[in-house]
N, CA, C and O atoms as a CHARMM CRD file, in Angstrom:
* protein
*
  368
    1    1 ILE  N    100.36200 112.08000  74.55300 PROA 1      0.00000
    2    1 ILE  CA   100.55900 111.33300  75.78200 PROA 1      0.00000
    3    1 ILE  C    101.14900 109.92800  75.34500 PROA 1      0.00000
    4    1 ILE  O    100.54500 109.20900  74.54900 PROA 1      0.00000
    5    2 MET  N    102.27900 109.60500  75.87100 PROA 2      0.00000
    6    2 MET  CA   102.85300 108.31200  75.45200 PROA 2      0.00000
    7    2 MET  C    102.17500 107.18200  76.26200 PROA 2      0.00000
    8    2 MET  O    102.07500 107.26900  77.48600 PROA 2      0.00000
    9    3 VAL  N    101.72200 106.14900  75.58300 PROA 3      0.00000
   10    3 VAL  CA   100.90900 105.15200  76.09300 PROA 3      0.00000
   11    3 VAL  C    101.52000 103.77000  75.67300 PROA 3      0.00000
   12    3 VAL  O    101.96800 103.64700  74.53300 PROA 3      0.00000
   13    4 CYS  N    101.55100 102.74400  76.54800 PROA 4      0.00000
   14    4 CYS  CA   101.96100 101.47500  76.20200 PROA 4      0.00000
   15    4 CYS  C    100.76600 100.55500  76.31500 PROA 4      0.00000
   16    4 CYS  O    100.19100 100.44400  77.39800 PROA 4      0.00000
   17    5 LEU  N    100.35100  99.86400  75.19800 PROA 5      0.00000
   18    5 LEU  CA    99.25100  98.98300  75.08900 PROA 5      0.00000
   19    5 LEU  C     99.59300  97.44500  74.92700 PROA 5      0.00000
   20    5 LEU  O    100.54800  97.12600  74.21800 PROA 5      0.00000
   21    6 GLU  N     98.94900  96.63400  75.47200 PROA 6      0.00000
   22    6 GLU  CA    99.12000  95.16100  75.30600 PROA 6      0.00000
   23    6 GLU  C     98.42600  94.87600  73.92100 PROA 6      0.00000
   24    6 GLU  O     97.23100  95.11600  73.74500 PROA 6      0.00000
   25    7 VAL  N     99.23500  94.35600  72.96100 PROA 7      0.00000
   26    7 VAL  CA    98.70500  94.24500  71.56100 PROA 7      0.00000
   27    7 VAL  C     97.68200  93.19800  71.47400 PROA 7      0.00000
   28    7 VAL  O     96.75800  93.30000  70.66700 PROA 7      0.00000
   29    8 ALA  N     97.80500  92.15100  72.30200 PROA 8      0.00000
   30    8 ALA  CA    96.83700  90.99700  72.15700 PROA 8      0.00000
   31    8 ALA  C     95.46300  91.42500  72.61200 PROA 8      0.00000
   32    8 ALA  O     94.51000  90.95800  71.98700 PROA 8      0.00000
   33    9 ASN  N     95.23100  92.24600  73.61200 PROA 9      0.00000
   34    9 ASN  CA    93.83700  92.67600  74.10100 PROA 9      0.00000
   35    9 ASN  C     93.61800  94.15900  74.16700 PROA 9      0.00000
   36    9 ASN  O     92.52800  94.56200  74.57200 PROA 9      0.00000
   37   10 GLY  N     94.53300  94.99400  73.81400 PROA 10     0.00000
   38   10 GLY  CA    94.28900  96.44100  73.87400 PROA 10     0.00000
   39   10 GLY  C     94.39600  97.13100  75.23500 PROA 10     0.00000
   40   10 GLY  O     94.18000  98.34000  75.31800 PROA 10     0.00000
   41   11 GLU  N     94.73800  96.36200  76.35900 PROA 11     0.00000
   42   11 GLU  CA    94.71600  96.90100  77.62700 PROA 11     0.00000
   43   11 GLU  C     95.96000  97.82000  77.77000 PROA 11     0.00000
   44   11 GLU  O     97.04000  97.59000  77.22500 PROA 11     0.00000
   45   12 ARG  N     95.68500  98.90100  78.57600 PROA 12     0.00000
   46   12 ARG  CA    96.80200  99.79400  78.82700 PROA 12     0.00000
   47   12 ARG  C     97.76000  99.24300  79.86700 PROA 12     0.00000
   48   12 ARG  O     97.32600  98.81700  80.93700 PROA 12     0.00000
   49   13 ARG  N     99.05500  99.24300  79.57600 PROA 13     0.00000
   50   13 ARG  CA   100.01300  98.76400  80.56500 PROA 13     0.00000
   51   13 ARG  C    100.50000 100.01000  81.43000 PROA 13     0.00000
   52   13 ARG  O    100.66900  99.90600  82.64500 PROA 13     0.00000
   53   14 TRP  N    100.71700 101.19600  80.73000 PROA 14     0.00000
   54   14 TRP  CA   101.16800 102.37900  81.45100 PROA 14     0.00000
   55   14 TRP  C    100.82200 103.50800  80.65600 PROA 14     0.00000
   56   14 TRP  O    100.60400 103.36300  79.45300 PROA 14     0.00000
   57   15 LYS  N    100.74700 104.68100  81.24400 PROA 15     0.00000
   58   15 LYS  CA   100.53200 106.03200  80.54700 PROA 15     0.00000
   59   15 LYS  C    101.71400 106.94900  81.06200 PROA 15     0.00000
   60   15 LYS  O    101.93600 107.13300  82.25800 PROA 15     0.00000
   61   16 GLY  N    102.46700 107.51700  80.00300 PROA 16     0.00000
   62   16 GLY  CA   103.56900 108.31800  80.52600 PROA 16     0.00000
   63   16 GLY  C    103.45000 109.80600  80.24300 PROA 16     0.00000
   64   16 GLY  O    102.36900 110.38900  80.32500 PROA 16     0.00000
   65   17 ASP  N    104.57900 110.40100  79.91200 PROA 17     0.00000
   66   17 ASP  CA   104.56000 111.90000  79.75800 PROA 17     0.00000
   67   17 ASP  C    103.89600 112.30900  78.40000 PROA 17     0.00000
   68   17 ASP  O    103.54500 111.54400  77.50200 PROA 17     0.00000
   69   18 ARG  N    103.78900 113.74800  78.43700 PROA 18     0.00000
   70   18 ARG  CA   103.16200 114.38000  77.27200 PROA 18     0.00000
   71   18 ARG  C    104.26600 114.96600  76.45400 PROA 18     0.00000
   72   18 ARG  O    105.16900 115.57400  77.02700 PROA 18     0.00000
   73   19 TYR  N    104.26000 114.83000  75.17000 PROA 19     0.00000
   74   19 TYR  CA   105.26300 115.47100  74.22800 PROA 19     0.00000
   75   19 TYR  C    104.69400 116.42800  73.23000 PROA 19     0.00000
   76   19 TYR  O    105.34000 116.79000  72.24600 PROA 19     0.00000
   77   20 GLY  N    103.43300 116.85200  73.50000 PROA 20     0.00000
   78   20 GLY  CA   102.82100 117.69300  72.49500 PROA 20     0.00000
   79   20 GLY  C    102.63500 116.98400  71.19600 PROA 20     0.00000
   80   20 GLY  O    102.37200 115.78100  71.16600 PROA 20     0.00000
   81   21 HSD  N    102.76600 117.70200  70.13800 PROA 21     0.00000
   82   21 HSD  CA   102.71300 117.18200  68.76600 PROA 21     0.00000
   83   21 HSD  C    104.18700 116.68000  68.32400 PROA 21     0.00000
   84   21 HSD  O    104.71300 117.01200  67.26200 PROA 21     0.00000
   85   22 GLY  N    104.72700 115.90600  69.20800 PROA 22     0.00000
   86   22 GLY  CA   106.08500 115.37600  68.88900 PROA 22     0.00000
   87   22 GLY  C    106.01800 114.24900  67.91100 PROA 22     0.00000
   88   22 GLY  O    104.93500 113.84400  67.49000 PROA 22     0.00000
   89   23 GLN  N    107.23000 113.70800  67.52300 PROA 23     0.00000
   90   23 GLN  CA   107.38000 112.59400  66.66700 PROA 23     0.00000
   91   23 GLN  C    108.35300 111.62300  67.29600 PROA 23     0.00000
   92   23 GLN  O    109.19600 111.99400  68.11300 PROA 23     0.00000
   93   24 GLU  N    108.21800 110.36100  66.89500 PROA 24     0.00000
   94   24 GLU  CA   109.17400 109.36400  67.38200 PROA 24     0.00000
   95   24 GLU  C    109.62400 108.33600  66.38600 PROA 24     0.00000
   96   24 GLU  O    108.95500 108.04700  65.39400 PROA 24     0.00000
   97   25 ILE  N    110.79600 107.78600  66.68800 PROA 25     0.00000
   98   25 ILE  CA   111.30500 106.73000  65.80800 PROA 25     0.00000
   99   25 ILE  C    111.91300 105.66700  66.82700 PROA 25     0.00000
  100   25 ILE  O    112.42200 105.97100  67.90600 PROA 25     0.00000
  101   26 LEU  N    111.79200 104.45000  66.35400 PROA 26     0.00000
  102   26 LEU  CA   112.36000 103.32400  67.15100 PROA 26     0.00000
  103   26 LEU  C    113.89100 103.19900  66.61300 PROA 26     0.00000
  104   26 LEU  O    114.13700 103.09600  65.41100 PROA 26     0.00000
  105   27 VAL  N    114.74800 103.21600  67.46900 PROA 27     0.00000
  106   27 VAL  CA   116.20100 103.06200  67.16400 PROA 27     0.00000
  107   27 VAL  C    116.74400 101.83200  67.82400 PROA 27     0.00000
  108   27 VAL  O    117.18200 101.91400  68.97100 PROA 27     0.00000
  109   28 GLY  N    116.74400 100.70500  67.17600 PROA 28     0.00000
  110   28 GLY  CA   117.14100  99.49700  68.00500 PROA 28     0.00000
  111   28 GLY  C    116.12800  99.22100  69.02800 PROA 28     0.00000
  112   28 GLY  O    114.96900  98.96200  68.70000 PROA 28     0.00000
  113   29 ASP  N    116.53300  99.26600  70.33800 PROA 29     0.00000
  114   29 ASP  CA   115.70300  98.99100  71.48500 PROA 29     0.00000
  115   29 ASP  C    115.33800 100.28700  72.21600 PROA 29     0.00000
  116   29 ASP  O    114.87100 100.24600  73.35400 PROA 29     0.00000
  117   30 VAL  N    115.55700 101.47100  71.54600 PROA 30     0.00000
  118   30 VAL  CA   115.29900 102.81500  72.21500 PROA 30     0.00000
  119   30 VAL  C    114.30900 103.53300  71.36000 PROA 30     0.00000
  120   30 VAL  O    114.37100 103.48900  70.13100 PROA 30     0.00000
  121   31 LEU  N    113.37200 104.21200  72.03100 PROA 31     0.00000
  122   31 LEU  CA   112.38600 105.15600  71.35700 PROA 31     0.00000
  123   31 LEU  C    112.96500 106.54700  71.49300 PROA 31     0.00000
  124   31 LEU  O    113.17600 107.08300  72.58100 PROA 31     0.00000
  125   32 LEU  N    113.22800 107.14700  70.20500 PROA 32     0.00000
  126   32 LEU  CA   113.76100 108.50000  70.16000 PROA 32     0.00000
  127   32 LEU  C    112.56100 109.41400  69.94800 PROA 32     0.00000
  128   32 LEU  O    111.84800 109.26000  68.95700 PROA 32     0.00000
  129   33 VAL  N    112.32700 110.32700  70.81600 PROA 33     0.00000
  130   33 VAL  CA   111.17100 111.21000  70.69300 PROA 33     0.00000
  131   33 VAL  C    111.71500 112.73900  70.56000 PROA 33     0.00000
  132   33 VAL  O    112.53000 113.19600  71.36100 PROA 33     0.00000
  133   34 THR  N    111.22500 113.43100  69.55000 PROA 34     0.00000
  134   34 THR  CA   111.28800 114.85800  69.42500 PROA 34     0.00000
  135   34 THR  C    110.03900 115.46800  69.89000 PROA 34     0.00000
  136   34 THR  O    108.99900 115.29500  69.25600 PROA 34     0.00000
  137   35 ALA  N    110.08100 116.20800  71.01500 PROA 35     0.00000
  138   35 ALA  CA   108.89200 116.76800  71.64200 PROA 35     0.00000
  139   35 ALA  C    108.59000 118.13400  70.83100 PROA 35     0.00000
  140   35 ALA  O    109.44900 118.73500  70.18600 PROA 35     0.00000
  141   36 GLU  N    107.37200 118.49500  70.94600 PROA 36     0.00000
  142   36 GLU  CA   106.92600 119.86800  70.35000 PROA 36     0.00000
  143   36 GLU  C    107.71200 120.91200  70.93400 PROA 36     0.00000
  144   36 GLU  O    107.96100 121.91400  70.26400 PROA 36     0.00000
  145   37 SER  N    108.17800 120.78100  72.23100 PROA 37     0.00000
  146   37 SER  CA   108.99700 121.87700  72.80500 PROA 37     0.00000
  147   37 SER  C    110.38300 122.03400  72.21200 PROA 37     0.00000
  148   37 SER  O    110.99200 123.09000  72.38600 PROA 37     0.00000
  149   38 GLY  N    110.91300 121.03000  71.51700 PROA 38     0.00000
  150   38 GLY  CA   112.21200 121.11900  70.87600 PROA 38     0.00000
  151   38 GLY  C    113.14100 120.16800  71.54200 PROA 38     0.00000
  152   38 GLY  O    114.27100 120.00700  71.08300 PROA 38     0.00000
  153   39 GLU  N    112.72900 119.52400  72.60700 PROA 39     0.00000
  154   39 GLU  CA   113.60400 118.61200  73.21100 PROA 39     0.00000
  155   39 GLU  C    113.66500 117.27400  72.61000 PROA 39     0.00000
  156   39 GLU  O    112.70100 116.82000  71.99500 PROA 39     0.00000
  157   40 VAL  N    114.80100 116.60000  72.77100 PROA 40     0.00000
  158   40 VAL  CA   114.97700 115.19300  72.32000 PROA 40     0.00000
  159   40 VAL  C    114.99000 114.34100  73.59100 PROA 40     0.00000
  160   40 VAL  O    115.70600 114.62600  74.55100 PROA 40     0.00000
  161   41 ILE  N    114.15100 113.25600  73.56100 PROA 41     0.00000
  162   41 ILE  CA   114.04400 112.38800  74.68900 PROA 41     0.00000
  163   41 ILE  C    114.30600 110.93600  74.19900 PROA 41     0.00000
  164   41 ILE  O    113.74100 110.50000  73.19600 PROA 41     0.00000
  165   42 LEU  N    115.18400 110.19400  74.94100 PROA 42     0.00000
  166   42 LEU  CA   115.36100 108.81900  74.55600 PROA 42     0.00000
  167   42 LEU  C    114.70500 108.04300  75.67500 PROA 42     0.00000
  168   42 LEU  O    114.99500 108.28000  76.84800 PROA 42     0.00000
  169   43 LEU  N    113.78600 107.07800  75.31500 PROA 43     0.00000
  170   43 LEU  CA   113.07600 106.30000  76.23000 PROA 43     0.00000
  171   43 LEU  C    113.37300 104.89200  75.97500 PROA 43     0.00000
  172   43 LEU  O    113.64500 104.48000  74.84700 PROA 43     0.00000
  173   44 ASP  N    113.31800 104.08700  77.10600 PROA 44     0.00000
  174   44 ASP  CA   113.37200 102.66700  77.10000 PROA 44     0.00000
  175   44 ASP  C    111.91000 102.20500  76.99600 PROA 44     0.00000
  176   44 ASP  O    111.17600 102.40000  77.96500 PROA 44     0.00000
  177   45 PRO  N    111.43100 101.60200  75.88200 PROA 45     0.00000
  178   45 PRO  CA   110.07700 101.25600  75.79500 PROA 45     0.00000
  179   45 PRO  C    109.73900  99.89400  76.52800 PROA 45     0.00000
  180   45 PRO  O    109.30500  98.92100  75.91000 PROA 45     0.00000
  181   46 ASP  N    109.95900  99.89700  77.83500 PROA 46     0.00000
  182   46 ASP  CA   109.75200  98.71800  78.63000 PROA 46     0.00000
  183   46 ASP  C    108.26000  98.62600  78.89900 PROA 46     0.00000
  184   46 ASP  O    107.65600  99.58600  79.37600 PROA 46     0.00000
  185   47 PRO  N    107.65300  97.46700  78.59200 PROA 47     0.00000
  186   47 PRO  CA   106.24900  97.18700  79.00100 PROA 47     0.00000
  187   47 PRO  C    105.78100  97.33300  80.44000 PROA 47     0.00000
  188   47 PRO  O    104.59600  97.40400  80.76700 PROA 47     0.00000
  189   48 LYS  N    106.81100  97.37100  81.26500 PROA 48     0.00000
  190   48 LYS  CA   106.43400  97.34000  82.80000 PROA 48     0.00000
  191   48 LYS  C    106.22400  98.85200  83.26200 PROA 48     0.00000
  192   48 LYS  O    105.33200  99.21600  84.02800 PROA 48     0.00000
  193   49 GLU  N    107.15500  99.64900  82.69700 PROA 49     0.00000
  194   49 GLU  CA   107.07400 101.15200  83.17700 PROA 49     0.00000
  195   49 GLU  C    107.76600 102.04100  82.10900 PROA 49     0.00000
  196   49 GLU  O    108.58500 101.50900  81.35900 PROA 49     0.00000
  197   50 PRO  N    107.48700 103.35900  81.99600 PROA 50     0.00000
  198   50 PRO  CA   108.16600 104.10800  81.12900 PROA 50     0.00000
  199   50 PRO  C    109.44700 104.62000  81.79500 PROA 50     0.00000
  200   50 PRO  O    109.42500 105.10100  82.92800 PROA 50     0.00000
  201   51 ARG  N    110.54400 104.50800  81.07600 PROA 51     0.00000
  202   51 ARG  CA   111.82500 104.80100  81.60600 PROA 51     0.00000
  203   51 ARG  C    112.52600 105.82600  80.66000 PROA 51     0.00000
  204   51 ARG  O    112.88000 105.52300  79.52000 PROA 51     0.00000
  205   52 GLU  N    112.70100 107.05900  81.21200 PROA 52     0.00000
  206   52 GLU  CA   113.43000 108.01700  80.36900 PROA 52     0.00000
  207   52 GLU  C    114.91500 107.88400  80.51700 PROA 52     0.00000
  208   52 GLU  O    115.38600 107.99600  81.64900 PROA 52     0.00000
  209   53 LEU  N    115.69500 107.66000  79.50600 PROA 53     0.00000
  210   53 LEU  CA   117.12600 107.49800  79.61000 PROA 53     0.00000
  211   53 LEU  C    117.85500 108.73000  79.57100 PROA 53     0.00000
  212   53 LEU  O    118.85800 108.85000  80.27500 PROA 53     0.00000
  213   54 THR  N    117.44200 109.70900  78.78700 PROA 54     0.00000
  214   54 THR  CA   118.12500 110.95700  78.75300 PROA 54     0.00000
  215   54 THR  C    117.11400 112.09400  77.97100 PROA 54     0.00000
  216   54 THR  O    116.10200 111.74500  77.36200 PROA 54     0.00000
  217   55 ARG  N    117.49900 113.31700  78.07700 PROA 55     0.00000
  218   55 ARG  CA   116.62300 114.30000  77.51100 PROA 55     0.00000
  219   55 ARG  C    117.54500 115.54900  77.35500 PROA 55     0.00000
  220   55 ARG  O    118.32200 115.86400  78.25500 PROA 55     0.00000
  221   56 PHE  N    117.44000 116.26000  76.17500 PROA 56     0.00000
  222   56 PHE  CA   118.36900 117.46600  75.99800 PROA 56     0.00000
  223   56 PHE  C    117.50600 118.32600  75.03400 PROA 56     0.00000
  224   56 PHE  O    116.72800 117.84100  74.21200 PROA 56     0.00000
  225   57 PRO  N    117.73200 119.71600  75.22800 PROA 57     0.00000
  226   57 PRO  CA   117.18500 120.67000  74.43500 PROA 57     0.00000
  227   57 PRO  C    117.83700 120.75900  73.05200 PROA 57     0.00000
  228   57 PRO  O    118.99300 121.17600  72.97300 PROA 57     0.00000
  229   58 ALA  N    117.16200 120.39100  71.96100 PROA 58     0.00000
  230   58 ALA  CA   117.82700 120.24600  70.70900 PROA 58     0.00000
  231   58 ALA  C    117.50900 121.51800  69.82700 PROA 58     0.00000
  232   58 ALA  O    118.39300 121.93500  69.07700 PROA 58     0.00000
  233   59 LEU  N    116.36400 122.10800  69.88100 PROA 59     0.00000
  234   59 LEU  CA   115.91700 123.25700  69.18900 PROA 59     0.00000
  235   59 LEU  C    115.12700 124.22100  69.94100 PROA 59     0.00000
  236   59 LEU  O    114.45500 123.80300  70.88300 PROA 59     0.00000
  237   60 LYS  N    115.12100 125.44900  69.64700 PROA 60     0.00000
  238   60 LYS  CA   114.28500 126.51700  70.35000 PROA 60     0.00000
  239   60 LYS  C    112.91800 126.60000  69.65600 PROA 60     0.00000
  240   60 LYS  O    112.88100 126.67800  68.42800 PROA 60     0.00000
  241   61 GLY  N    111.89500 126.58900  70.32000 PROA 61     0.00000
  242   61 GLY  CA   110.60700 126.91700  69.71400 PROA 61     0.00000
  243   61 GLY  C    109.87300 125.56200  69.30300 PROA 61     0.00000
  244   61 GLY  O    110.39200 124.45400  69.43800 PROA 61     0.00000
  245   62 LYS  N    108.69300 125.77400  68.82100 PROA 62     0.00000
  246   62 LYS  CA   107.77400 124.66700  68.42900 PROA 62     0.00000
  247   62 LYS  C    108.43100 123.80000  67.36700 PROA 62     0.00000
  248   62 LYS  O    108.98200 124.33100  66.40300 PROA 62     0.00000
  249   63 THR  N    108.38900 122.49000  67.51400 PROA 63     0.00000
  250   63 THR  CA   108.89700 121.58600  66.59100 PROA 63     0.00000
  251   63 THR  C    107.98800 120.48100  66.36700 PROA 63     0.00000
  252   63 THR  O    107.62600 119.72400  67.26800 PROA 63     0.00000
  253   64 TRP  N    107.58500 120.38400  65.03500 PROA 64     0.00000
  254   64 TRP  CA   106.61700 119.34500  64.69300 PROA 64     0.00000
  255   64 TRP  C    107.18800 118.33200  63.73400 PROA 64     0.00000
  256   64 TRP  O    106.63600 117.26100  63.47900 PROA 64     0.00000
  257   65 ASN  N    108.36700 118.75600  63.20200 PROA 65     0.00000
  258   65 ASN  CA   108.97100 117.89300  62.13300 PROA 65     0.00000
  259   65 ASN  C    109.55700 116.60400  62.68500 PROA 65     0.00000
  260   65 ASN  O    110.15200 116.60400  63.76300 PROA 65     0.00000
  261   66 PRO  N    109.38500 115.44400  61.91500 PROA 66     0.00000
  262   66 PRO  CA   109.96400 114.15200  62.41000 PROA 66     0.00000
  263   66 PRO  C    111.54100 114.19100  62.36200 PROA 66     0.00000
  264   66 PRO  O    112.13900 114.84500  61.50700 PROA 66     0.00000
  265   67 PRO  N    112.13300 113.49600  63.27200 PROA 67     0.00000
  266   67 PRO  CA   113.57900 113.52100  63.19700 PROA 67     0.00000
  267   67 PRO  C    114.04700 112.51200  62.12800 PROA 67     0.00000
  268   67 PRO  O    113.32000 111.60900  61.71400 PROA 67     0.00000
  269   68 ALA  N    115.35100 112.73200  61.69700 PROA 68     0.00000
  270   68 ALA  CA   115.96600 111.75200  60.92000 PROA 68     0.00000
  271   68 ALA  C    117.25000 111.24700  61.50500 PROA 68     0.00000
  272   68 ALA  O    117.93000 111.97500  62.22900 PROA 68     0.00000
  273   69 LEU  N    117.57300 110.11200  61.23300 PROA 69     0.00000
  274   69 LEU  CA   118.81500 109.35600  61.81100 PROA 69     0.00000
  275   69 LEU  C    119.52200 108.72900  60.65100 PROA 69     0.00000
  276   69 LEU  O    118.97100 107.95400  59.86900 PROA 69     0.00000
  277   70 ALA  N    120.86300 109.13300  60.57600 PROA 70     0.00000
  278   70 ALA  CA   121.67400 108.58600  59.58400 PROA 70     0.00000
  279   70 ALA  C    122.95000 108.06800  60.35400 PROA 70     0.00000
  280   70 ALA  O    123.84700 108.84700  60.67500 PROA 70     0.00000
  281   71 GLY  N    122.98900 106.78300  60.62400 PROA 71     0.00000
  282   71 GLY  CA   124.15100 106.20900  61.35700 PROA 71     0.00000
  283   71 GLY  C    124.03000 106.79600  62.81900 PROA 71     0.00000
  284   71 GLY  O    123.02200 106.57100  63.49000 PROA 71     0.00000
  285   72 GLN  N    125.02400 107.51200  63.27100 PROA 72     0.00000
  286   72 GLN  CA   125.08500 108.14800  64.49000 PROA 72     0.00000
  287   72 GLN  C    124.64200 109.56500  64.54300 PROA 72     0.00000
  288   72 GLN  O    124.66400 110.19800  65.59900 PROA 72     0.00000
  289   73 TYR  N    124.21600 110.09900  63.35300 PROA 73     0.00000
  290   73 TYR  CA   123.87100 111.55600  63.36700 PROA 73     0.00000
  291   73 TYR  C    122.32100 111.76000  63.38700 PROA 73     0.00000
  292   73 TYR  O    121.60200 111.20200  62.55800 PROA 73     0.00000
  293   74 LEU  N    121.85500 112.54400  64.32400 PROA 74     0.00000
  294   74 LEU  CA   120.40300 112.80600  64.48300 PROA 74     0.00000
  295   74 LEU  C    120.28800 114.27300  63.80500 PROA 74     0.00000
  296   74 LEU  O    121.06400 115.19600  64.05200 PROA 74     0.00000
  297   75 LEU  N    119.32600 114.32700  63.01700 PROA 75     0.00000
  298   75 LEU  CA   118.91700 115.57400  62.27500 PROA 75     0.00000
  299   75 LEU  C    117.59100 115.97600  62.77700 PROA 75     0.00000
  300   75 LEU  O    116.63600 115.20100  62.72300 PROA 75     0.00000
  301   76 VAL  N    117.50200 117.19300  63.27400 PROA 76     0.00000
  302   76 VAL  CA   116.16900 117.70800  63.69000 PROA 76     0.00000
  303   76 VAL  C    115.99200 119.19800  63.14000 PROA 76     0.00000
  304   76 VAL  O    116.94900 119.93500  62.90300 PROA 76     0.00000
  305   77 ARG  N    114.78900 119.51600  62.98300 PROA 77     0.00000
  306   77 ARG  CA   114.53400 120.88200  62.46400 PROA 77     0.00000
  307   77 ARG  C    113.22100 121.36000  62.76400 PROA 77     0.00000
  308   77 ARG  O    112.32600 120.57200  63.07000 PROA 77     0.00000
  309   78 ASN  N    113.01900 122.74900  62.69100 PROA 78     0.00000
  310   78 ASN  CA   111.64900 123.33200  62.75300 PROA 78     0.00000
  311   78 ASN  C    111.62800 124.48500  61.75100 PROA 78     0.00000
  312   78 ASN  O    112.53700 124.56500  60.92500 PROA 78     0.00000
  313   79 GLU  N    110.72800 125.30200  61.77700 PROA 79     0.00000
  314   79 GLU  CA   110.62300 126.34700  60.71700 PROA 79     0.00000
  315   79 GLU  C    111.69500 127.43900  60.85900 PROA 79     0.00000
  316   79 GLU  O    111.79800 128.29000  59.97600 PROA 79     0.00000
  317   80 LYS  N    112.44100 127.44700  61.85800 PROA 80     0.00000
  318   80 LYS  CA   113.50500 128.46500  62.04300 PROA 80     0.00000
  319   80 LYS  C    114.96500 128.04000  62.05400 PROA 80     0.00000
  320   80 LYS  O    115.85600 128.80800  61.69200 PROA 80     0.00000
  321   81 GLU  N    115.19900 126.75700  62.49100 PROA 81     0.00000
  322   81 GLU  CA   116.51100 126.17900  62.56900 PROA 81     0.00000
  323   81 GLU  C    116.58300 124.84100  62.33300 PROA 81     0.00000
  324   81 GLU  O    115.55400 124.16500  62.33600 PROA 81     0.00000
  325   82 ALA  N    117.82000 124.28800  62.09600 PROA 82     0.00000
  326   82 ALA  CA   118.00100 122.86200  61.92200 PROA 82     0.00000
  327   82 ALA  C    119.37400 122.61400  62.80700 PROA 82     0.00000
  328   82 ALA  O    120.20500 123.49700  63.01900 PROA 82     0.00000
  329   83 ALA  N    119.46400 121.27400  63.27900 PROA 83     0.00000
  330   83 ALA  CA   120.57000 120.93100  64.04700 PROA 83     0.00000
  331   83 ALA  C    120.92300 119.53000  63.83100 PROA 83     0.00000
  332   83 ALA  O    120.03900 118.69900  63.62000 PROA 83     0.00000
  333   84 CYS  N    122.27300 119.19000  63.87400 PROA 84     0.00000
  334   84 CYS  CA   122.79800 117.86200  63.74200 PROA 84     0.00000
  335   84 CYS  C    123.39800 117.47200  64.99100 PROA 84     0.00000
  336   84 CYS  O    124.22300 118.25300  65.46600 PROA 84     0.00000
  337   85 TYR  N    123.12900 116.37200  65.63400 PROA 85     0.00000
  338   85 TYR  CA   123.71000 115.93500  66.85800 PROA 85     0.00000
  339   85 TYR  C    124.42000 114.47800  66.55800 PROA 85     0.00000
  340   85 TYR  O    123.87700 113.62100  65.86100 PROA 85     0.00000
  341   86 ARG  N    125.59200 114.33000  67.12400 PROA 86     0.00000
  342   86 ARG  CA   126.24700 112.99700  67.02400 PROA 86     0.00000
  343   86 ARG  C    125.85900 112.15900  68.29600 PROA 86     0.00000
  344   86 ARG  O    126.23800 112.51800  69.41100 PROA 86     0.00000
  345   87 LEU  N    125.15100 111.11700  68.11600 PROA 87     0.00000
  346   87 LEU  CA   124.77100 110.35300  69.25800 PROA 87     0.00000
  347   87 LEU  C    125.68700 109.27500  69.53700 PROA 87     0.00000
  348   87 LEU  O    126.24400 108.73100  68.58400 PROA 87     0.00000
  349   88 PRO  N    125.93000 108.87200  70.77900 PROA 88     0.00000
  350   88 PRO  CA   126.88400 107.68300  71.06400 PROA 88     0.00000
  351   88 PRO  C    126.21700 106.39800  70.50200 PROA 88     0.00000
  352   88 PRO  O    125.01000 106.18000  70.60500 PROA 88     0.00000
  353   89 VAL  N    127.08600 105.58100  69.90900 PROA 89     0.00000
  354   89 VAL  CA   126.59300 104.24600  69.32000 PROA 89     0.00000
  355   89 VAL  C    127.26200 103.14200  70.24500 PROA 89     0.00000
  356   89 VAL  O    128.45400 103.17900  70.55100 PROA 89     0.00000
  357   90 ALA  N    126.41100 102.19400  70.64400 PROA 90     0.00000
  358   90 ALA  CA   126.91700 101.10200  71.38500 PROA 90     0.00000
  359   90 ALA  C    127.78700 100.25800  70.49800 PROA 90     0.00000
  360   90 ALA  O    127.46200 100.05700  69.32800 PROA 90     0.00000
  361   91 GLN  N    128.92900  99.73900  71.04000 PROA 91     0.00000
  362   91 GLN  CA   129.87300  98.93400  70.36200 PROA 91     0.00000
  363   91 GLN  C    129.56800  97.47000  70.84100 PROA 91     0.00000
  364   91 GLN  O    129.46200  97.21300  72.04000 PROA 91     0.00000
  365   92 HSD  N    129.43400  96.54300  69.88000 PROA 92     0.00000
  366   92 HSD  CA   129.08000  95.18700  70.12300 PROA 92     0.00000
  367   92 HSD  C    130.32500  94.28800  70.09000 PROA 92     0.00000
  368   92 HSD  O    130.21700  93.07700  70.27900 PROA 92     0.00000
């Protein structure tokens, strides 16, 4: 279960969705989550409320492996398959 806590006092700000035994990495201001279901979810880690930016099915079957990001390329895998996705990159 995704939870946002206030660091200073440990109080819960919000409680969000369940992603099973998923993994996450912070990419700039976005939290990239690979769910146990094989979906990839991009979240805005806003302390006021959880905001899902997008979600897509990346792999079939149970996925426990952490994602890897190399520039704009997202690499995900499980015990049966691997995939590489090109993510849009914001231009400054």
